[in-house]
C-alpha positions as CSV (number, residue, x, y, z in Angstrom):
1,X,8.9,10.0,-23.6
2,X,6.0,9.0,-21.4
3,X,3.6,11.2,-19.4
4,X,0.9,10.0,-16.9
5,X,-2.7,11.2,-17.2
6,X,-5.2,11.0,-14.4
7,X,-8.7,10.0,-15.6
8,X,-11.8,9.5,-13.4
9,X,-15.2,10.6,-12.4
10,X,-18.0,9.8,-9.9
11,X,-18.7,6.1,-9.6
12,X,-21.1,4.7,-12.1
13,X,-20.2,7.5,-14.5
14,X,-18.1,7.3,-17.6
15,X,-14.5,8.5,-16.9
16,X,-13.5,12.0,-17.8
17,X,-10.0,12.0,-19.5
18,X,-7.2,14.4,-18.7
19,X,-8.1,15.5,-15.1
20,X,-4.3,16.2,-14.7
21,X,-1.0,15.3,-16.3
22,X,2.3,14.4,-14.6
23,X,5.8,13.7,-15.7
24,X,6.2,10.5,-13.6
25,X,3.9,7.9,-12.2
26,X,5.1,8.8,-8.7
27,X,4.0,12.4,-9.1
28,X,0.6,11.3,-10.4
29,X,0.2,9.0,-7.3
30,X,1.3,11.8,-5.0
31,X,-1.3,14.1,-6.6
32,X,-4.0,11.5,-5.9
33,X,-2.9,10.9,-2.3
34,X,-2.7,14.7,-1.7
35,X,-6.4,14.9,-2.9
36,X,-7.4,12.2,-0.4
37,X,-7.6,9.2,-2.7
38,X,-6.2,5.8,-1.8
39,X,-5.4,2.8,-3.9
40,X,-7.9,0.0,-3.6
41,X,-6.0,-3.2,-3.2
42,X,-8.8,-5.7,-2.5
43,X,-9.6,-8.0,-5.4
44,X,-13.2,-8.8,-6.2
45,X,-14.5,-11.0,-9.0
46,X,-16.2,-8.9,-11.7
47,X,-17.0,-5.9,-9.6
48,X,-15.8,-2.4,-10.6
49,X,-13.0,-3.6,-12.8
50,X,-11.2,-5.3,-9.9
51,X,-10.6,-8.6,-11.6
52,X,-7.5,-10.3,-10.2
53,X,-4.3,-9.2,-12.0
54,X,-6.2,-6.3,-13.7
55,X,-3.7,-3.7,-15.1
56,X,-6.1,-0.9,-13.9
57,X,-5.5,0.0,-10.3
58,X,-8.4,2.1,-9.1
59,X,-8.1,4.9,-6.7
60,X,-11.1,6.0,-4.6
61,X,-11.8,9.0,-2.4
62,X,-14.0,7.0,0.0
63,X,-13.5,3.5,1.4
64,X,-15.6,1.0,-0.5
65,X,-18.0,-1.4,1.3
66,X,-16.8,-4.9,2.0
67,X,-18.8,-6.2,-0.9
68,X,-17.1,-3.8,-3.3
69,X,-19.8,-1.2,-3.8
70,X,-19.4,2.5,-3.6
71,X,-21.2,4.9,-1.3
72,X,-22.9,8.2,-2.4
73,X,-20.4,10.7,-3.9
74,X,-17.6,8.2,-4.2
75,X,-15.1,9.3,-6.9
76,X,-12.7,7.0,-8.7
77,X,-9.5,7.7,-10.6
78,X,-6.9,5.8,-12.5
79,X,-3.5,6.6,-14.0
80,X,-3.0,6.1,-17.7
81,X,0.5,6.0,-19.2
82,X,0.8,7.9,-22.5
83,X,3.6,7.7,-25.0
84,X,4.5,11.1,-26.4
85,X,6.4,11.3,-29.6
86,X,9.2,13.8,-29.3
87,X,10.0,16.0,-32.2
88,X,6.6,15.4,-33.9
């Protein structure tokens, strides 16, 4: 069984783990959208973990600048898939 954990924090801070947990990736994405986050789809070289084809898709609460930097109070989040052993 898999669950989906949302991790994140303020930009330039280490991520806090376990901000919320969801049964499906779709529910985790809906939670972030409902909180005002959006999925950043631009690809920058070596900026904020946005390397092309990176498995980590970052969500932000404020639109980033064109050069990929955050503004004051920008928060980020990402969804982590976790395998849960049933019957353990």
